[in-house]
C-alpha positions, 0 to 999 in steps of 0.5 A, a space after each residue: 499499500 502506497 499513499 493509502 492506495 489498497 490493491 485488489 484484483 478482478 477478472 478480465 472478460 475479453 480482449 479485442 485485438 483490433 480495437 485493443 480493448 479488454 473487458 473485465 470484472 475489476 472488482 467482484 461484489 459481495 465476494 470475500 477474499 483474504 488480504 494483508 491489511 496494515 500488517 495483518 491478514 483480514 477478510 475483505 469484500 466490496 459491497 454492491 455499488 462501492 464505486 458509486 456512479 463512476 464514469 471514464 469520461 470525467 477522469 482518466 483511469 490508468 491501466 498498468 502492467 502490475 501496480 507500477 505507476 511507470 508501466 502504464 499500458 492503457 486507460 479505462 474507456 467505460 465502466 458499469 458499476 451496477 453489474 451483478 458480478 461487480 465493477 465492470 470495465 472496458 480498457 483500451 491498451 496503447 499500441 506499444 511493445 508492452 501493450 502488444 505483450 499485455 494484449 497477448 498475455 490477457 488473451 491467453 488467460 495469463 493476466 487478470 484484473 486488479 485494482 488500486 483503490 482508496 477506501 471512503 467508507 468501510 464497515 468492520 465486522 466479526 471483531 474487525 476481521 472482515 472489512 466491508 468496503 462500502 464506498 471507494 475511489 478507484 485509483 488505477 487498474 492493473 493487469 497481473 498474473 495473480 489477483 487477490 480475488 479469484 473472480 477478478 479476471 479477464 472475462 474474454 478476448 472480444 475478438 475470437 481470432 488474433 491478428 495475423 502474424 506469428 503467435 498472434 502478434 499485433 501488426 505494427 506497420 513500418 516498426 522494423 524500418 523505424 527500429 532500423 533508423 534508430 539503430 543506424 543513428 545509434 551506431 553512427 554516433 558510436 563511430 564519431 566518439 
C-alpha cells in the first residue's frame, strides 16, 4: 500500500485485438478474500455499488502492467458499476511493445484484473476481521498474473481470432523500419566518439 492506495484483483472478460480493448470484472461484489491489511491478514469484500456512479469520461483511469505507476499500458474507456458480478470495465491498451505483450498475455488467460483503490467508507465486522468496503475511489487498474480475488479476471477476448502474424502478434506497420533508423543513428554516433 502506497499513499493509502489499497490493491485488489478482478477478472478480465475479453480482449479485442483490432480495437485493443479488454473487458473485465475489476472488483467482484459481495465476494470475500483474504488480504494483508496494515500488517495483518483480514477478510475483505466490496459491497454492491462501492464505486458509486463512476464514469471514464470524468477522469482518466490508468491501466498498468502490475501496480507500477511507470508501466502504464492503457486507460479505462467505460465502466458499469451496477453489474451483478461487480465493477465492470472496458480498457483500451496502447499500441506499444508492452501493450502488445499485455494483449497477448490477457488473451491467453495469463493476466487478470486488479485494482488500486482508496477506501472512503468501510464497515468492520466479526471483531474487525472482515472489512466491508462500502464506498471507494478507484485509483488505477492493473493487469497481473496473480489477483487477490479469484473472480477478478479477464472475462474474454472480444475477438475470437488474433491478428495475423507469428503467435498472434499485433501488426505494427513500419516498426522494423523505424527501429532500423534508430539503430543506424545509434551506431553512427558510436563511430564519431
